[in-house]
N, C-alpha and C positions, 0 to 999 in steps of 0.2 A: 624526257619526252619533248619532241619538237612542237613548234607552234602549229604546224599543219596537222600533226597528230591530235593535238588538243582540240582543234577545231572539228576534227572528224568525230572525236569522242562526244563532244558537246554539240552535236550537229543540230541545226535549226529544225530540220524535218522531224527528228525524234521528239524534240520539245513540242512541236506543233501537234504531232500525233497524240501526245498525252493530253495537252490542253484542249484539243478539239474532239477528243473521244466522247462517245455517248455516255460513258460512265462519269467523266469529269463534268460534262454539261449537265447531266442529271443531278450530280452532287451540287453543282453551283446553283441550279434552279431550286433544288430542294432546300438549300441553305437560305436562299432569298426568301422562300416561303416561310421557313422556320423563323427567320429574323422578324419578318413582318408580323406573323401571328404572335410570336413571343412578346414583342413590344406592345402589341394590342392587348394581350391578355394579362400581362404582368401587373397592370394597374387595376384590374377588376376588383380584387380583394383589398387593394390599397386605397383607391379613390373614395369609397364610402367613409372611411375613417379620416382620410386627409381633408375631405371637404369640411369636416367639423373642426379638426384640430389646426389646420393651416389656413383654411379660407374663412372659418367662423360661421358656417351655416348651422341652422337649427336641425335637430334630428328629423323633424317632420318634412324638411325640404330635401333631404338626401335622396329619396327615391325618385323625385321629379328630376333633379339635376343629374343623377346617374343615368337615367333614361335619355335625357337630352344629350349628354356627352357621347353616349353610344350612338345616338341618332346622328350627331354631327359627323362622326367618323364615317358612317354609311353614306350620308349625303355628299360629303366631299369625294368619296370614292366613286359615287354615282356620276357626279358632274365631270370628274377628271377622266373617267374610263373611255368615253368616245373619242376624246382628243388623243389619248395615248394609243388607242387602237388604230386610228387613222394614221397617226404619225409613225408608229412602229412598222406598219405595212408599206410606208412610202419613203423610208430611209434605208441606208445600206446596212446599218448595224443595230440589232436589237440590244446589244450589250450596252450601247450608249445610254439608252433609256433606263436600263437597270442601274447604272451608275447615278443618273440624275435622281431616280427614286430614292437611292440610299442617302444622297445629300439631304433630301427633304426629311427623311426619317431621322437623320442625325440632328437636324435643326429642331424637330419636334421633341426629341428626347431631351435636348438641352433646355428647351422651354419648360418642360415638365419638371426638370431638376430645380429650376429657380422660381417656378411659378408660386405666387401667393395671392393670386386673384383669379376669379372665374374667367375673365377675358383671356388671359394667357393660356389657361388650360383648354379653353375652347379652340383657340388658334392652334395649339399643339395637336389636339385631336384631329383638326382639319388637315394639318400637314401629314399626319399619320394616314389619313384616308387617301390623300393624293399619292403618297408613297405606295400604299397598298394597290392602288389602281395600276401603277407602273409594274409592280412585281407580279400581279396576277394577270396582266395583259402580255407584257414582253416575255415573262418567264415561260408560261405554257406554250406561247408561240415559238420561242426558241427551241423548246423541247420537241414540239411537233415538227419543226424543220429538220430535226436531227435523227429521229427514230422511225422505224418501220411502223406504218399504221396498224399492221397486224398485231403489234405489241404495245400499242399506245396505252391501253388500259393498265398493263403491267407497270410501265414507267410512270404513268400518272399516279399509280399506287405509292410510289416513293415520295411524291409530293404530298400525298395523303398521310404517309408516315411522318413526314416533317411537320405537317400541320398538326397531327395528333400529338407528337412529342412536344411541340410548342404549347398547345392547349393544355397538355398534361402537366408540363413543367412550370409554365408561367404563373398561373394562380397560386400554386403551392409555393414556388420560390418567392413570389411577391409577398405572400402572406407571412412566410417564415422570416424573410429578411427584414420586412417592415417591422414585425413584432420584436425581433431580437436585436437588430442593428440600427434600424431607422430608415427614414424616408429617402435620404440621399443615396444610401447604399444600393437601393433597388435600381436606380438609374445609372450608377457606375457600372453595374453588371450589364445593363443594356448597351452602354457605350462600348464595352469590351466586345460584345457580340457583333455590334456594327463594324468594329475594326476587323474582325475575322471575316465577316461577309464581304467587306470591301476588298480584301486580298483575293478572294476567289473571283469576284466580279472583274477585277483587273486582269487576272490570269486567263480566264476562259477565252477561247477563240471559237467563233462560229464555224460550222462546217464549210460554208461557202467561202469564207475568207481563207481558211486553211488550204482548201483545194486550189484557190487562186495563187497562193504563195508557192505551192508545189509546182503549179504550171510554170510560174516565172522562174523557179530554180531549174526545172527541167530544160527550159529554153536557154538558160545560161550555161548549162553543163557542157555542151559540145565545144563551145569556144574556150572554156577554161580547161577542159580535160584533153581534148583531141588536138587542139592547136598548139598546146604546150609540149606535146609529145607526138610527133608525126608517126611514130611506130605503133602507137595505141589507137587503133581505129576499130570502128564497129564492124563486125563480120557481116559479109554480104548475105550469108545464109542465116542471119539472126532470126530465131523464132521466140517470140515473147511467151513467158509463162502465163498461166491463167490469172495470177495476181497482177502481172504487168498489163495484161489485156484489160482487166477491170479498171486499172489506174488510167490507161490511155483513153478508154471510153469515157470515164468520169471527167478527165481533163478536157476532152473534146466537147462534152456537154457544157462544161463551165465556160470554155472559150465562146461557144455559141451563145450562152446566156449573157456573157459580158458584151459580145458584139451587138446582140439585140438591145441591150440596155443603152449602149452608146447610140444606136440608131434612134431609139425612142427619145433620148435626150436631144439629139441633134435636130430631129424633125419636129420636136415639140408636139408629139401626138398626145401627150398627157393633157387631159382637160377635166373640167369639174364633173362632167357626166361619167367619164370613165373612172374617176376616183370614187364617186359616190355609188356607182352601180353595185359593187360587191356588197356593200352594207344594205342597200335596198333589197337585193336578191336574198340576202340572209334573213331579213325581216319578214319576207313573204313565204318563208319555208315553214310549213306546219310542224314538221319534225323538230326543227330547231326551236320553234316557239314552245313546243311541249318541253323540250330540254330546259329552256330558259325559265319556264313557269315552275318546273320542278326545282330548279336552283333557287328561285325566289322563295318558294315555300320552305325548302330546307334551311335557308338562311334565317327566315322568319322564326321557324321553330327553335333553331339553335340559339339565336340571340335573345329570343323571348326567355328561354331558360336562363341564359346568362344574367339577365337583368333582374329576375325575380328569385332565383334559387338562393343566392347569398343572403338576401334579407329574409327569405322564408325560413331558412335554417337558423338564423339568428333569432327570429321571433318565436319559432316553435321549439327549438332545441337549446336556445341561448348560447350558441356557439360564437366565438370571436373570429378574428380575421384568419387565424390558422385553420379553424374548422371550415370557414367559408371558402378557403382555398382548397382544402383537401377534399371537399365534397365534389369537386370537378374530376377527381380521379376516375370514378366509375363511368363518367360521361365520356371521357376521352380515351381510355384504355382500348376500346374496340377499334379506334382508328389505326392502331398498330398493325392490323391485318389488312390494310389497304392494298398492298401488292397482291395479296391473295384474291381480294375482291376484284382488283383490276384484271388479274389472270382469268377469273371466271367471266368477266365482261368480254375479254378478247375472244373467248370461246363461245359464249352463249348470247352475246349482245346485252344491251342495257335494260331492256324492258322488264324482264322478270326480277332481276335484283332490285330495281326501283319499286316495283309493285310490292314485293315482300317487305322492303324497307319502310314504305309508307304505311303498310298495314300494321307492322309491328309498332311503329311510332304511334299510330292512332290508338291502338289497344293500351299501350303503356301510359300515354297521357291521360286517358280516361281513368285508368286504375290509380293514378297518383292522387285522386281525390280521397283515397282511403287513408292517406297520411294526414292525421289530424292531431295527434297527441305527442307528448314528450316521453315516449316509451322506447325500450330497446327494439321491440317489434316494429314500431313505426320507422325507426332509423334503418333497420335492415331492409324493410320493404322499400323505403325511399331509395337506398343505394342500389338495390336490385333493379328497380324500375328505371332509374337514371342510367344504369348500364345498358339496359335494353334499348332505351332511347338513343344512346351513343352508337350502339351497333346498327340500329335502324338508319340513322342519319348517314353513317358510313356506307351502307348499302345503297344509298341514294346518290350521294355526291360524286364518288369516283366513277361510277358508270355514266353519269350525265356528262362529266368532264370529258371522258373518252368519246362519248357519242357525238359531242360537238365536232371533234376532229373528223370522225367518220362521215358526219353530215356534210362538212365542208368538202371533203374528198369526193363524195358522191356528187355534189353540186358541180365541182370542178370537172368531173368526168363527163358530165352532160353539158358543160359549157355555160352554166348559169352564174358562175362567179369569175369568169375570165379564164385565161390560159394557164394560170399558176395558182395552185391552192395556197402556196406559201404567202401570197399577197393578201389572202383573206383570213388567215389564222388570227392575226392581231385584232381585226375587226370582229371576228366571231367571239374571241375571248373578251373583247370590250363589252359586247352584249351580255356575255356571261357575268362579267364583273358588275355591269349595271343591274342585272337581275339580282345578283347576290347582295349588292349594296342597297338596293331597294328593300330587300328582305331584312338587311341589317338595320335599316332605318325604321321600317315598319314594326319589326319584332319588339324592340324595347318599349316603344311608345304604346303599342297595342297591349302587350302583357302588363306593362306598368299601370296603364289606366284601368284595365280589367281587374287587376289585383287590388288596386286602390278602392274601386267603387263596388266590386262584386265579390272579391275574395279569391282565395287560392283554388277552391273547387271549381268555380265557374271558369276561371282562367284555364285550368288544365283541360276541362271539358271542351272549351272553344278550340284549344290547340289540337286536341284529338280529332275534332270534326274537320278542321282544316286539313290535317294530314290524310284523313280518309277520303275526302273529296278529291285530293290531288292524284289519286290513283286513276281517275277517269281519263284525263288527257294523256297520261303516260301510256295507258292501255290502248288508246285509240291511235296515237300518232308516232310513238317511239317504236319504230319497226326495225327489223333486221336488215343489215346491208352486207355487202361483200367487200371486206377490206382489201383482199388481194387484187381485186379489179382496180381499186383506187391506186394501189401501188404500181400496177402495170401501166395504167394511164399516165400516172405522174412521171414514170421513168421514160415514157415514150414521147412526152410532150415536148 
């Protein structure tokens, strides 16, 4: 086979089509989410025992420091999110930020591997929070740039699947590996997952960049093909196929976008008011505010459970690290139906799934007060109610994540966030991240203090009331929109 033939077989456009396909982008973003959540959750059953065996804390101090470490993660994610959101909307490549976030995650994992002091563990959890901010801002924004808003719920569902698998696997793997092999082995597994994630983040190509490369290659083809062979010329009566027409239209839109960007750069029209306006407009949206409040409550409920459930089963059922890890199975298994929940959201919008989810969560949390003794019945009731809580929180999170995109598209169509919705996706998900991070910080502290001073029953009752009250803003302000109109407006912008 000649060199020219080899170049044709391994052509760059074919490689770009694969690496910039919606499937590959979805896989990359989902893997980024999986890595972030896995490394966050793998230490949950490990840290309570490591704090006593490696750090030397007393048993009475473990609950306090476990809650503090979970809160540090949320606080770091909260502080880093607005910076990441603004930056990812004002640079050419969202992939760059995904790579930066993975570097921070690798550093955090290395610190946890060698840490024998509280200070190093706190720094490591802070770095994990920064990495999470990057993954949960740049990742969904990259996905939103690449898929049809009519199907955004479905594709967000795969992120939910990745999150569910990570939450499902991480505590169980962490507990088993720590108990059977040891502390260091847990983080060797984490470093291996980071290596796999790095490969995908390096390979992925954003849609905009892939189309620009196609345009550049199309511009070079006439000189390389027709000038080298004067007999091979384009027919005068050439009629493009529908696929070619679509490619030509896409290329023309990209050229126009590139020209507009060059003009903005050359005339220096970017100013602080223009840069801040999308964020201000997003903050003034009642619909987005309801979405963000729902995300905050969902995170508060989930992380509250994370902080009190392992110690509750240890105190009530006398389970070790293995049992503390396996009790998360019924909580996270329902997340595997996230694509189905996303598909329902695409068809019926976010309001009703969220209302049903918060109602189920409220009922389940209140009924958890029935679990009080070390009996088989109590264990079955606990696992069943924990599973209902997991289903309820899945019904809340995926629709809200999809509704954020629809809200941005609707605001873009009315000119409230500028001329390009893609420029606001990062900032919208920064606000989502901040809401989720605030919930991640509030949840462990709130539940930890309530359980310490008032007990398990009062804590679950409080969480149930919080879930029930959250139905009100969702019912009032999360309304239906028309995704197809957003698509049409975006395509004609």
